[in-house]
VMD Tcl script that draws the C-alpha trace (Angstrom):
set ca {
  {-0.82 60.47 -5.23}
  {1.69 58.06 -6.76}
  {4.97 59.39 -8.08}
  {6.04 57.83 -11.36}
  {9.63 56.96 -12.04}
  {11.56 58.55 -14.86}
  {11.23 55.36 -16.91}
  {7.49 55.08 -16.26}
  {6.99 58.69 -17.38}
  {9.07 58.07 -20.50}
  {7.02 54.98 -21.38}
  {3.79 56.85 -20.76}
  {4.94 59.67 -23.03}
  {5.89 57.19 -25.77}
  {2.48 55.56 -25.46}
  {0.76 58.94 -25.83}
  {2.93 59.81 -28.85}
  {1.93 56.53 -30.52}
  {-1.71 57.24 -29.73}
  {-1.47 60.73 -31.24}
  {0.29 59.38 -34.33}
  {-2.46 56.79 -34.76}
  {-5.17 59.44 -34.35}
  {-3.44 61.71 -36.89}
  {-3.35 58.86 -39.39}
  {-7.02 58.10 -38.78}
  {-7.88 61.80 -39.24}
  {-5.88 61.90 -42.46}
  {-7.72 58.79 -43.73}
  {-11.10 60.32 -42.81}
  {-10.23 63.61 -44.54}
  {-9.22 61.68 -47.65}
  {-12.50 59.74 -47.58}
  {-14.45 63.00 -47.14}
  {-12.62 64.57 -50.09}
  {-13.49 61.58 -52.30}
  {-17.15 61.74 -51.23}
  {-17.24 65.49 -51.89}
  {-15.80 64.98 -55.37}
  {-18.37 62.28 -56.12}
  {-21.17 64.51 -54.82}
  {-19.95 67.44 -56.89}
  {-19.68 65.31 -60.02}
  {-23.19 63.95 -59.63}
  {-25.15 66.82 -58.09}
  {-23.13 70.03 -58.25}
  {-21.07 71.74 -55.62}
  {-21.78 71.31 -51.94}
  {-21.25 74.63 -50.22}
  {-20.94 76.08 -46.72}
  {-21.82 79.74 -46.26}
  {-18.66 81.47 -44.94}
  {-20.77 83.55 -42.52}
  {-23.27 81.12 -40.96}
  {-21.72 77.82 -42.12}
  {-25.13 76.66 -43.36}
  {-24.87 73.94 -45.97}
  {-26.45 74.44 -49.35}
  {-26.14 73.31 -52.91}
  {-25.05 75.75 -55.56}
  {-24.02 74.44 -58.93}
  {-21.55 77.24 -59.70}
  {-19.96 77.69 -56.27}
  {-16.50 76.64 -57.43}
  {-16.43 79.53 -59.89}
  {-16.86 81.92 -56.92}
  {-13.90 80.49 -54.96}
  {-16.09 79.52 -52.00}
  {-16.87 83.16 -51.24}
  {-20.62 82.91 -51.89}
  {-22.91 84.02 -49.05}
  {-26.20 82.14 -48.57}
  {-29.47 83.91 -49.32}
  {-30.47 83.93 -45.64}
  {-27.32 85.83 -44.65}
  {-27.68 88.04 -47.70}
  {-31.06 89.16 -46.40}
  {-29.27 90.65 -43.37}
  {-26.95 92.84 -45.44}
  {-26.74 96.59 -44.89}
  {-24.89 99.25 -46.84}
  {-22.25 101.63 -45.47}
  {-25.03 103.78 -43.98}
  {-26.44 100.82 -42.09}
  {-29.63 100.51 -44.13}
  {-30.87 97.75 -46.41}
  {-28.94 97.90 -49.70}
  {-30.77 98.96 -52.83}
  {-30.20 97.79 -56.35}
  {-31.50 98.71 -59.75}
  {-32.39 95.58 -61.70}
  {-32.69 97.53 -64.96}
  {-29.05 98.63 -64.88}
  {-27.70 95.68 -62.87}
  {-26.17 97.99 -60.27}
  {-26.50 98.64 -56.55}
  {-24.80 99.34 -53.24}
  {-21.26 98.08 -52.67}
  {-19.78 97.08 -50.37}
  {-22.42 95.61 -48.11}
  {-21.99 94.32 -44.56}
  {-23.38 91.20 -42.95}
  {-22.77 90.95 -39.20}
  {-20.12 93.69 -39.72}
  {-18.34 91.50 -42.29}
  {-17.54 93.27 -45.56}
  {-19.00 91.69 -48.67}
  {-19.37 92.68 -52.30}
  {-22.39 92.16 -54.47}
  {-22.27 91.23 -58.11}
  {-25.33 92.60 -59.86}
  {-26.33 90.75 -62.98}
  {-29.44 89.64 -64.86}
  {-31.81 91.60 -62.64}
  {-30.47 90.06 -59.43}
  {-27.28 89.69 -57.43}
  {-25.03 87.37 -55.53}
  {-23.13 88.33 -52.38}
  {-19.49 87.36 -51.87}
  {-17.44 87.66 -48.68}
  {-14.36 89.90 -48.71}
  {-11.64 88.00 -46.84}
  {-8.98 90.64 -47.64}
  {-10.77 93.90 -46.72}
  {-10.36 95.23 -50.25}
  {-10.65 98.97 -50.85}
  {-12.94 98.61 -53.87}
  {-14.64 96.07 -56.07}
  {-11.82 96.17 -58.62}
  {-9.29 95.09 -55.98}
  {-11.73 92.44 -54.71}
  {-12.03 90.82 -58.16}
  {-8.29 91.11 -58.83}
  {-7.42 89.35 -55.56}
  {-10.05 86.61 -55.81}
  {-10.56 85.75 -59.46}
}
mol new
graphics top color blue
foreach p $ca { graphics top sphere $p radius 0.5 }
foreach p [lrange $ca 0 end-1] q [lrange $ca 1 end] { graphics top cylinder $p $q radius 0.2 }
display resetview
């Protein structure tokens, strides 16, 4: 094994620092390009969304109004209530179980128009009122 001199090590470190700086700039440029593409996509087709539980990509035209908390329908099918059973809801009164859990992650359901949407609770809120106050 070759031992490097102090100067050689210093030069090697400077080279690596330059490489990292260059990579950071490239990453920043790529993130900027992605942001511009996302904005164009959203303007033309609606919001592009990643489920915060499974990371599955989907399109949902009103996602921005839900602060990127919306759970995909596939994950929503796996929800259970506090008793560990499939949540129930009454479409006539637009009400149902809350909170619900998906893979042990607390979520809240918004019941409306005979259906519901499921939103992830990133703050472990004590009730739905706190959840809406902290997120909307």
